[in-house]
C-alpha positions in Angstrom: -32.5 6.2 8.6 -31.1 9.8 8.8 -28.2 10.3 6.4 -27.6 13.9 7.4 -24.9 15.7 5.5 -23.8 12.4 3.8 -27.1 12.2 1.8 -25.5 13.5 -1.3 -24.4 12.0 -4.7 -21.0 13.7 -4.6 -18.4 13.1 -1.9 -17.6 15.5 0.9 -14.0 15.6 -0.6 -12.3 14.1 -3.6 -8.9 14.3 -1.9 -9.2 11.0 0.1 -9.3 13.1 3.3 -5.8 14.7 2.8 -7.5 18.1 2.8 -9.3 17.4 6.1 -6.6 15.6 8.1 -5.2 12.0 7.9 -7.0 9.9 5.3 -8.7 6.8 6.8 -6.7 4.4 4.7 -3.4 6.1 5.8 -4.5 5.7 9.5 -4.6 1.9 8.9 -1.4 1.9 6.8 0.5 3.8 9.5 -0.7 1.5 12.2 0.5 -1.5 10.2 3.9 0.0 9.5 4.4 1.0 13.1 3.6 -2.6 14.1 6.2 -4.0 11.6 8.8 -1.2 11.8 11.5 -3.6 12.9 11.4 -5.1 9.4 12.4 -1.7 7.9 16.1 -2.1 8.2 19.3 -2.4 6.3 19.0 -1.8 2.6 15.4 -0.5 2.0 13.6 0.1 -1.3 10.4 2.2 -1.3 8.2 2.7 -4.3 7.3 6.3 -5.1 9.2 8.2 -2.4 11.0 7.4 0.9 8.6 9.0 3.4 7.8 5.8 5.2 11.4 4.5 5.1 12.5 7.7 6.9 9.5 7.7 9.3 9.5 4.1 10.4 13.0 2.9 9.6 15.1 5.6 11.1 18.5 4.6 12.2 18.0 0.9 11.3 18.2 1.9 7.6 21.8 1.7 6.1 20.8 2.5 2.5 17.6 4.0 1.1 16.5 3.7 -2.5 13.4 5.0 -4.2 11.9 3.3 -7.3 9.6 5.2 -9.7 8.3 4.5 -13.2 9.1 8.0 -14.3 12.6 9.5 -14.5 13.3 12.9 -13.0 11.1 12.5 -9.9 12.6 13.9 -6.6 14.8 11.4 -4.7 14.4 8.6 -7.2 17.4 6.3 -7.5 15.9 3.5 -9.7 13.7 4.1 -12.7 11.7 1.0 -13.5 8.3 -0.5 -14.2 7.9 -3.2 -11.6 6.3 -5.5 -14.2 9.4 -5.3 -16.4 12.3 -4.6 -14.0 14.9 -7.1 -15.2 17.6 -4.5 -14.8 17.1 -4.2 -11.1 19.6 -6.5 -9.3 18.4 -9.7 -7.7 18.7 -10.3 -3.9 19.4 -6.6 -3.3 17.1 -5.4 -0.5 16.5 -6.3 3.1 13.0 -4.7 2.9 10.7 -3.3 0.3 7.9 -0.9 0.9 5.3 -1.2 -1.9 2.6 1.2 -0.7 -0.6 1.8 -2.7 1.1 0.7 -5.9 0.0 -2.8 -6.9 -3.5 -1.7 -8.1 -1.7 0.7 -10.5 0.1 -2.2 -12.3 -1.9 -4.1 -14.9 0.4 -7.2 -14.7 0.3 -7.5 -11.0 1.7 -11.1 -11.1 4.9 -9.9 -12.9 5.3 -7.1 -10.4 5.1 -9.5 -7.4 7.6 -11.9 -9.1 10.1 -9.0 -9.5 9.5 -7.8 -5.9 10.3 -11.3 -4.7 13.4 -11.6 -7.0 15.0 -8.3 -5.8 14.5 -9.1 -2.1 17.4 -10.7 -0.3 16.8 -14.1 1.2 15.2 -13.5 4.5 14.0 -10.0 3.3 10.6 -8.6 3.9 8.0 -7.1 1.6 5.5 -4.8 3.3 2.7 -4.1 0.8 -0.6 -2.2 0.9 -3.4 -2.4 -1.6 -6.9 -1.0 -2.0 -10.0 -2.7 -0.9 -13.0 -0.4 -0.9 -11.9 2.9 -2.5 -12.6 5.5 -5.1 -10.7 5.4 -8.4 -7.6 7.6 -8.3 -6.0 7.2 -11.8 -7.5 7.1 -15.3 -5.6 5.6 -18.2 -5.2 8.1 -21.0 -5.6 11.0 -18.6 -3.1 10.4 -15.8 0.5 9.1 -16.3 -0.8 5.6 -15.5 -4.1 3.8 -14.9 -5.6 2.0 -11.9 -6.7 -1.5 -12.7 -7.5 -3.6 -9.6 -9.4 -3.9 -6.3 -8.1 -6.7 -4.2 -9.6 -8.7 -1.4 -7.6 -10.3 1.4 -8.3 -13.7 -0.3 -7.0 -12.7 -3.7 -4.0 -10.8 -2.4 -3.0 -13.8 -0.2 -3.3 -16.2 -3.1 -1.2 -13.9 -5.4 1.5 -13.5 -2.9 1.6 -17.3 -2.2 2.3 -17.9 -5.9 5.8 -16.4 -5.4 6.4 -16.5 -1.7 6.2 -19.6 0.6 2.5 -19.6 1.8 3.6 -19.9 5.4 5.7 -16.7 5.0 2.7 -14.6 3.9 0.4 -12.7 6.2 -2.5 -10.5 4.9 -4.8 -8.4 7.0 -7.8 -6.3 6.2 -8.7 -3.1 8.0 -12.0 -1.3 8.1 -15.8 -1.6 8.6 -18.9 -0.3 7.0 -18.7 3.1 8.7 -15.0 3.5 7.9 -15.8 2.6 4.3 -18.5 5.2 4.0 -16.3 7.8 5.6 -13.4 7.0 3.3 -15.5 7.0 0.2 -16.8 10.5 1.2 -13.3 11.7 1.8 -13.6 12.2 5.5 -10.4 12.2 7.6 -9.6 9.7 10.4 -9.9 12.5 12.9 -13.6 12.8 12.1 -14.3 9.2 13.4 -13.7 8.0 16.9 -10.9 5.4 17.6 -13.3 2.7 18.5 -15.1 3.3 15.2 -11.9 3.1 13.2 -10.5 0.1 15.1 -13.5 -2.1 14.8 -12.6 -4.6 12.0 -15.3 -6.3 9.9 -13.8 -8.7 7.3 -16.7 -8.1 5.0 -15.8 -4.4 4.6 -12.1 -4.3 3.6 -11.1 -0.7 3.3 -7.3 -1.4 3.3 -5.3 -4.5 2.8 -1.8 -4.9 4.3 0.6 -7.8 3.7 3.9 -8.9 5.1 5.8 -11.5 3.0 9.2 -12.9 3.8 11.5 -14.4 1.1 12.6 -17.8 2.2 
């Protein structure tokens, strides 16, 4: 076995691949959002910022809101902790984009209950979560910690606790090569499409979910 330049205890990059191109997890995320872009319509809430609302919703979006746990962030219209978001109105949004957030919330069940509550009936939650990944946040050092790694099985069961099980679809993306590349901080451009698009359910780099409120 020749490891070449990957035979090293430290990663090629600690920036997830952002400094080299498109991160491998974002390659999978953007493929999923493009596939489900028709769901990004009407009144849309995105956690963190509105980059994917603008990119994939376009003219279908009539109102765009951004939720963040910290006040004073650019573009933020709602300040809330998703685990304790009682002040956010119920049945308010046609679509919610919860991207790379759930692993940062210790009480993930409470967050999912609130996401379900603030969706309109018939509204869609598009959610991403880490599978195989490096740790990005450290409690006591960063503004918030990072607490969970999910599997397709655990994410599906958590969503089915608040959404009708038949209205929940969870997909995993990745394979062993994509996982190695992602952990090293390689960019998607450094792998071939056929290497990225081979999916092995035993190596879940990225988890994507679509859940519709009944």
